C-alpha positions in Angstrom: 0.0 0.1 0.0 3.3 2.3 0.2 2.0 3.6 -3.7 -1.2 5.0 -2.7 -1.1 8.8 -2.9 -3.4 9.1 -0.1 -5.4 8.1 2.8 -7.3 7.9 6.3 -8.3 5.5 8.8 -12.5 5.8 8.8 -13.2 3.0 11.0 -11.2 0.7 13.5 -12.5 -1.8 15.8 -10.5 -2.8 18.4 -12.9 -5.1 19.7 -11.6 -8.6 20.7 -9.1 -10.5 19.4 -9.5 -10.4 16.1 -8.0 -7.0 15.2 -5.1 -7.4 17.1 -4.6 -10.9 15.3 -5.2 -9.1 11.3 -3.2 -6.4 12.5 -0.2 -8.7 13.6 -0.7 -10.2 9.9 -0.2 -7.3 8.1 2.4 -5.5 10.6 4.3 -8.8 10.2 3.7 -10.1 6.3 3.9 -6.7 5.4 1.7 -4.4 3.4 3.1 -6.2 -0.4 2.3 -9.5 0.6 -1.6 -9.2 1.5 -3.7 -10.7 -1.1 -6.1 -8.1 -3.1 -9.4 -8.6 -4.0 -11.4 -6.3 -7.1 -15.1 -5.6 -7.6 -15.9 -3.9 -10.3 -19.3 -2.5 -11.7 -20.6 -5.8 -12.6 -20.7 -6.9 -8.7 -23.1 -4.2 -7.9 -26.7 -5.1 -6.5 -28.0 -1.8 -6.4 -27.1 1.6 -7.1 -28.8 4.8 -6.5 -28.0 8.8 -6.6 -29.3 11.9 -5.1 -28.0 14.7 -7.3 -28.1 18.3 -5.5 -29.0 21.4 -7.8 -25.8 22.8 -6.6 -23.6 20.4 -8.6 -22.6 17.9 -6.4 -24.2 14.3 -5.5 -24.7 11.5 -3.3 -23.5 8.2 -4.7 -25.1 4.7 -2.7 -23.7 1.4 -4.3 -24.6 -2.2 -2.7 -22.4 -5.0 -4.1 -21.6 -8.5 -2.9 -18.0 -9.5 -3.3 -16.3 -13.3 -3.1 -13.5 -11.6 -0.9 -11.9 -14.3 0.7 -10.9 -14.5 4.9 -8.5 -13.0 6.6 -6.7 -9.8 5.8 -6.7 -8.2 2.5 -6.4 -5.2 -0.3 -9.8 -4.4 -1.5 -9.8 -2.4 -4.6 -13.6 -1.1 -5.3 -13.4 0.0 -8.8 -15.7 2.2 -11.4 -15.8 4.4 -9.0 -16.7 8.7 -10.1 -14.0 9.5 -10.7 -14.6 13.2 -8.9 -15.9 11.8 -5.8 -14.7 13.2 -2.4 -12.6 11.1 -0.8 -13.1 12.7 3.1 -16.8 11.5 2.5 -16.5 7.6 1.2 -17.6 5.9 3.9 -18.4 1.7 3.6 -19.5 -0.9 5.9 -20.6 -4.7 5.7 -24.7 -5.9 5.1 -23.4 -9.3 6.2 -23.5 -9.4 9.7 -21.9 -7.2 13.0 -18.5 -8.3 13.9 -18.1 -9.3 9.9 -15.8 -7.1 8.7 -13.2 -5.0 10.0 -11.7 -1.5 8.0 -8.3 -0.9 9.1 -7.1 1.5 6.1 -8.9 3.2 3.5 -7.2 4.9 0.5 -8.1 6.5 -2.6 -5.9 6.0 -5.3 -5.9 8.8 -8.6 -2.5 7.6 -10.0 -4.1 7.4 -13.7 -2.7 5.1 -16.3 -1.8 8.3 -19.3 1.2 8.1 -21.7 2.9 11.3 -20.1 2.5 9.3 -16.5 4.0 6.1 -18.2 6.6 8.4 -19.4 7.2 9.4 -15.8 7.7 6.2 -14.3 10.3 5.4 -16.3 12.5 8.1 -16.0 16.3 6.6 -15.4 14.4 2.7 -17.7 15.6 1.1 -19.9 13.1 1.5 -23.2 12.8 0.6 -26.7 12.0 3.1 -29.6 10.7 2.1 -32.8 11.1 4.3 -35.9 9.7 3.9 -39.6 12.8 3.7 -41.6 11.3 4.1 -45.6 14.4 2.9 -47.1 13.8 -0.2 -45.5 10.0 -0.4 -45.3 10.1 -1.8 -41.4 10.9 0.0 -38.1 14.2 0.7 -36.4 14.5 -0.4 -33.5 16.3 1.1 -30.6 17.2 0.8 -26.9 17.0 4.1 -24.8 17.2 5.2 -21.2 14.5 8.1 -20.1 16.8 11.2 -18.3 13.8 13.3 -17.6 10.3 14.2 -19.3 10.4 17.6 -17.6 9.5 20.0 -20.2 6.8 17.4 -21.8 9.6 16.2 -24.9 11.3 13.3 -22.9 15.3 13.4 -23.0 16.8 9.9 -24.1 20.2 8.8 -23.7 20.5 6.1 -26.9 23.1 4.4 -27.5 26.3 7.3 -26.6 24.1 10.4 -27.3 21.9 12.1 -25.4 18.5 13.3 -27.3 15.4 14.8 -27.7 12.7 15.5 -30.0 13.3 11.6 -31.0 10.6 11.1 -33.3 9.3 7.6 -32.7 7.3 4.9 -31.2 7.6 3.9 -27.3 7.4 0.2 -26.2 7.4 -0.5 -22.5 8.1 -3.4 -20.2 5.6 -3.6 -18.6 3.1 -1.5 -16.6 4.0 0.0 -13.0 1.6 -1.2 -10.8 0.9 2.1 -9.6 -0.7 3.6 -12.4 -4.9 2.6 -12.6 -6.6 3.2 -15.4 -9.8 4.6 -13.6 -9.4 6.1 -9.9 -10.1 3.2 -7.5 -10.4 3.1 -3.6 -8.5 0.6 -1.8 -9.0 -0.4 1.6 -7.0 -2.5 4.3 -9.5 -4.9 5.3 -9.9 -8.1 7.8 -12.7 -10.7 6.5 -14.7 -13.1 8.9 -17.0 -14.6 5.8 -15.5 -15.5 2.3 -18.5 -13.4 1.0 -19.7 -10.0 2.2 -22.3 -8.0 0.9 -20.9 -3.9 1.3 -22.3 -0.9 0.8 -20.2 2.8 -0.1 -21.5 5.9 -0.5 -19.8 9.0 -1.0 -20.1 12.6 -2.8 -19.3 13.7 -6.1 -18.5 16.4 -7.7 -20.4 17.3 -11.7 -23.4 15.8 -11.7 -26.2 18.6 -11.3 -29.6 19.4 -12.2 -31.6 21.8 -13.3 -35.8 22.3 -13.7 -37.2 23.5 -17.0 -41.0 24.5 -17.6 -43.3 24.3 -20.7 -46.1 26.5 -20.7 -48.5 26.9 -23.4 -51.0 29.5 -22.8 -54.6 29.7 -25.1 -55.6 32.6 -27.3 -57.3 35.0 -24.0 -54.2 34.7 -22.1 -56.2 33.2 -19.1 -55.2 29.9 -18.6 -51.8 27.8 -19.3 -50.7 23.9 -19.5 -47.8 23.0 -17.7 -44.9 20.7 -17.8 -42.1 20.7 -15.6 -38.3 18.3 -17.2 -35.9 17.8 -15.1 -32.1 18.0 -17.3 -29.6 16.3 -15.3 -25.9 16.3 -16.5 -23.4 14.3 -15.2 -19.5 14.5 -15.6 -18.9 13.1 -12.5 -16.7 10.5 -14.5 -18.9 7.7 -14.1 -22.2 6.1 -15.2 -24.7 4.7 -12.9 -26.8 2.1 -14.8 -31.0 1.2 -13.6 -30.1 3.5 -10.9 -32.6 5.4 -8.2 -32.9 8.8 -9.1 -33.3 11.4 -5.8 -33.4 14.9 -6.4 -32.9 17.4 -3.8 -33.5 21.1 -4.3 -32.7 23.5 -1.8 -29.6 26.1 -0.9 -27.8 23.5 1.4 -24.6 24.7 3.0 -21.1 23.6 1.9 -17.5 24.2 3.4 -14.7 23.7 1.4 -13.3 21.2 2.8 -16.7 18.5 2.4 -18.7 16.7 5.3 -19.5 13.3 5.8 -23.1 12.4 5.0 -24.7 10.8 7.8 -28.3 9.2 7.3 -31.1 11.8 8.6 -34.2 11.1 10.4 -36.9 9.3 8.7 -39.0 11.7 5.9 -42.6 11.8 6.2 -45.3 10.0 3.5 -44.3 11.6 -0.4 -46.8 13.4 -2.2 -47.1 11.8 -5.7 -46.1 14.2 -8.5 -46.3 13.2 -12.5 -48.1 9.8 -12.6 -46.8 6.8 -11.2 -43.3 6.7 -13.0 -42.7 10.0 -12.3 -41.6 11.7 -9.0 -43.3 11.7 -6.0 -42.0 14.5 -3.6 -41.3 15.3 0.4 -39.8 17.3 2.3 -36.2 16.3 3.6 -34.7 18.8 6.6 -35.5 22.7 4.9 -35.5 21.7 1.4 -37.3 19.5 -1.1 -36.2 15.1 -1.8 -38.1 13.9 -5.1 -37.7 10.6 -5.9 -38.3 9.0 -9.1 -40.9 6.1 -9.2 -38.7 3.7 -11.4 -35.0 3.1 -11.8 -33.3 5.2 -15.2 -29.2 4.3 -15.8 -27.5 8.0 -16.2 -24.4 7.5 -18.7 -21.3 9.5 -18.0 -20.8 13.0 -20.0 -25.4 12.7 -20.6 -27.6 15.2 -20.4 -31.5 13.8 -19.2 -34.8 14.6 -18.8 -37.4 13.2 -17.1 -40.8 14.3 -16.6 -41.2 16.1 -13.5 -44.2 17.1 -13.3 -48.0 18.1 -15.7 -50.9 20.6 -14.9 -52.9 20.8 -17.8 -55.5 23.7 -16.9 -53.7 26.9 -14.5 -55.5 30.0 -14.0 -53.1 33.3 -15.3 -53.2 36.7 -14.6 -51.7 39.0 -17.6 -51.1 41.8 -15.9 -49.1 45.1 -17.7 -47.1 47.3 -15.8 -45.6 50.8 -15.8 -42.4 51.2 -14.1 -41.7 54.6 -12.3 -38.6 55.6 -10.4 -37.6 56.4 -7.3 -35.1 59.1 -7.8 -37.8 61.2 -10.0 -39.4 63.0 -6.9 -35.8 64.5 -5.9 -35.3 67.0 -8.5 -36.6 68.6 -11.6 -37.2 66.7 -14.7 -40.1 67.9 -16.8 -40.3 65.0 -19.2 -38.8 62.5 -18.2 -39.9 59.4 -20.0 -41.5 58.7 -23.8 -43.1 55.9 -25.5 -42.0 53.9 -22.5 -42.0 50.3 -23.0 -44.9 48.7 -21.2 -43.7 45.2 -19.2 -45.5 42.0 -19.7 -46.0 39.8 -16.9 -48.3 36.4 -16.0 -48.8 35.8 -12.6 -49.7 32.4 -11.4 -50.8 31.0 -7.6 -49.0 27.4 -7.2 -52.0 26.2 -5.2 -54.4 22.9 -5.1 -57.2 24.7 -6.6 -55.5 26.3 -8.9 -53.8 22.7 -10.5 -50.5 23.1 -8.6 -49.7 23.4 -4.6 -46.4 21.3 -4.9 -43.1 22.8 -4.2 -41.5 24.3 -7.3 -37.9 23.9 -8.0 -36.3 27.2 -9.3 -35.4 26.6 -12.2 -36.4 28.5 -16.7 -40.4 28.9 -17.2 -40.5 28.9 -21.3 -43.9 30.0 -23.2 -45.8 29.8 -26.2 -48.6 30.6 -27.8 -50.9 29.4 -30.6 -51.1 31.8 -33.7 -54.3 32.0 -35.7 -52.9 28.9 -38.0 -52.7 27.0 -34.7 -48.5 26.5 -34.5 -47.1 27.0 -31.5 -45.4 30.0 -30.8 -41.9 31.4 -28.7 -43.1 34.7 -26.7 -41.4 34.5 -24.0 -39.1 32.7 -21.3 -37.9 33.7 -17.1 -36.0 32.0 -14.6 -38.0 31.1 -11.1 -36.9 31.1 -7.7 -37.2 27.5 -5.1 -41.3 28.4 -4.9 -43.1 26.8 -1.8 -46.8 25.7 -2.3 -49.7 28.1 -2.1 -47.2 31.2 -3.2 -47.5 33.3 -6.5 -45.1 33.2 -9.7 -44.6 36.1 -11.5 -43.1 35.2 -15.2 -41.9 38.2 -16.5 -42.9 37.8 -20.7 -40.8 41.2 -22.0 -42.7 44.5 -22.8 -45.9 45.4 -24.8 -45.4 46.4 -28.6 -48.6 48.2 -28.7 -49.0 49.5 -25.7 -46.8 52.8 -24.7 -46.6 55.5 -21.8 -45.0 58.8 -21.1 -44.5 60.8 -17.6 -44.4 64.2 -17.3 -43.2 66.6 -14.2 -45.9 69.5 -14.5 -44.5 71.4 -11.5 -41.5 70.8 -8.6 -41.3 73.0 -5.5 -38.2 72.8 -3.1 -40.0 74.1 1.2 -36.6 73.9 2.9 -33.2 71.6 2.9 -35.3 67.8 2.1 -39.1 68.2 1.2 -40.0 68.0 -2.1 -43.7 68.2 -3.5 -43.9 67.8 -7.5 -47.1 67.3 -10.1 -47.1 64.6 -12.1 -48.6 63.8 -15.6 -48.9 60.0 -16.7 -50.4 59.3 -19.9 -50.8 55.5 -21.0 -51.4 54.6 -25.3 -52.8 51.7 -26.1 -53.2 51.0 -29.8 -54.9 47.2 -29.5 -58.0 47.0 -30.9 -59.3 46.1 -27.4 -59.1 47.3 -24.0 -56.0 47.3 -21.5 -55.3 47.6 -18.3 -52.2 49.0 -16.6 -50.7 48.9 -13.8 -48.4 52.0 -13.0 -46.4 51.5 -10.5 -44.5 54.1 -8.8 -41.5 53.8 -6.2 -40.9 56.3 -4.0 -38.4 57.5 -1.3 -38.0 59.1 2.3 -42.0 60.3 4.1 -44.5 60.9 1.4 -48.0 61.8 0.9 -50.5 62.2 -2.1 -51.4 65.6 -2.2 -53.9 65.5 -5.0 -55.2 62.8 -7.8 -57.1 62.5 -10.5 -58.0 59.0 -9.3 -57.7 56.7 -5.9 -53.9 55.2 -5.3 -52.8 52.3 -3.8 -50.8 51.8 -1.1 -48.9 49.1 -1.5 -46.4 49.0 1.2 -43.7 52.2 2.6 -42.0 53.3 -0.7 -44.8 52.2 -3.4 -47.4 53.3 -4.9 -50.1 52.2 -7.5 -52.8 53.6 -10.0 -55.2 50.5 -12.4 -56.1 52.3 -15.2 -57.9 50.8 -17.9 -56.8 51.9 -21.4 -59.6 51.5 -23.8 -59.1 50.0 -27.4 -56.9 53.1 -29.5 -57.5 55.6 -27.2 -54.8 56.7 -24.1 -55.7 57.7 -20.4 -53.8 60.0 -18.2 -53.6 59.8 -14.1 -52.2 62.9 -12.9 -51.7 63.3 -9.3 -49.5 65.5 -6.3 -47.5 64.3 -3.7 -44.9 65.7 -1.2 -41.5 64.1 0.0 -39.8 64.4 2.8 -36.3 62.7 2.7 -34.8 62.9 6.2 
């Protein structure tokens, strides 16, 4: 085990004579004399992956291995190349006291052409170079002096050379080089066959939610489908795996932490049909479990249906935004032919055909034209949204509804009190009435002194007007507001 690049002790059981017997055996014979057993993905009986939307995942494997008895090295192959060694944990499922872990090691000295040459520094190898005259390869006996800088320095006969164009042939493969990252345990086994469970965290496996919504002709209802997009760059393939997803902002530290089983979760709620995901609470997050096995291949992007809501109510809103700094100086005309924003509001409630925690992701919206062909009309990102909360999707800006904003008067009372009169005009070039919300953010202490229609106070720094603008017409709102900033 001297060539293992890193190791740490994870569990040493010190009860009774078996431990001392195994330790004495290893010390007396030396690690090199301990037999080695190898286990690959073909030994898997069960595999599950829990993927977090923060680009990491938890892998759990169960393998049954013909391991023999006594002290031995167990090489556990086909693990994720992006695994975090400090999070690895192994235990036997074959009964208490039948399996003792003495050392745990992670080998990642991978077999590459450059690594192979490095291992042969100071050693002999052969170099073959094609001879055009003879039509055969000429053979040279060479000693590798250095591989620093990427170009091997060789001694051939009595000459030192570099940049020698040829094919290298190595007499043997160094035992320290391995084709894939491998976990290695020094163990003492009391049973010839062991069923073991291995868990670890790995980087570079991630998922995100993508939503597709098709809205009706009146923009009042929509059909929403949610999809999980899973990207696996962890360096391993998980065949017929149990797939689980965690949505939420999980705290991580730079060095990583070992994973431990938590308390049993509450009963799951169905999502996306019998073969889709079931949702449940997990601590202060949400867990989505796929109700069938799936294969997640290395360097694969996979999409799995998350939810289907065929008929949800929508509330389309046109909003014309002001700005807080308008009330602190002389401006005159501040906006002319300004765009009016378009939004879709959705209540994530059971009564509205939803009522399930929605993971953060991108919502893309489509609408059929007069020929029936669906056209893309906008997209927006949403955050993690609990049930019974509102989701607002920004679609873009209205083409046929525009607005202007004028400061009609401005007065200053003392050092920090101001009074200004505003005229806001909204013009509707559509063949139907448009309802527009004037969104007026104002800072400091404020009071509406006079207005052409009733306003609504949203919070300490915002008031709104809701205006109905007739088809092919316009609507003006005027108001006078006093503000105090100190």
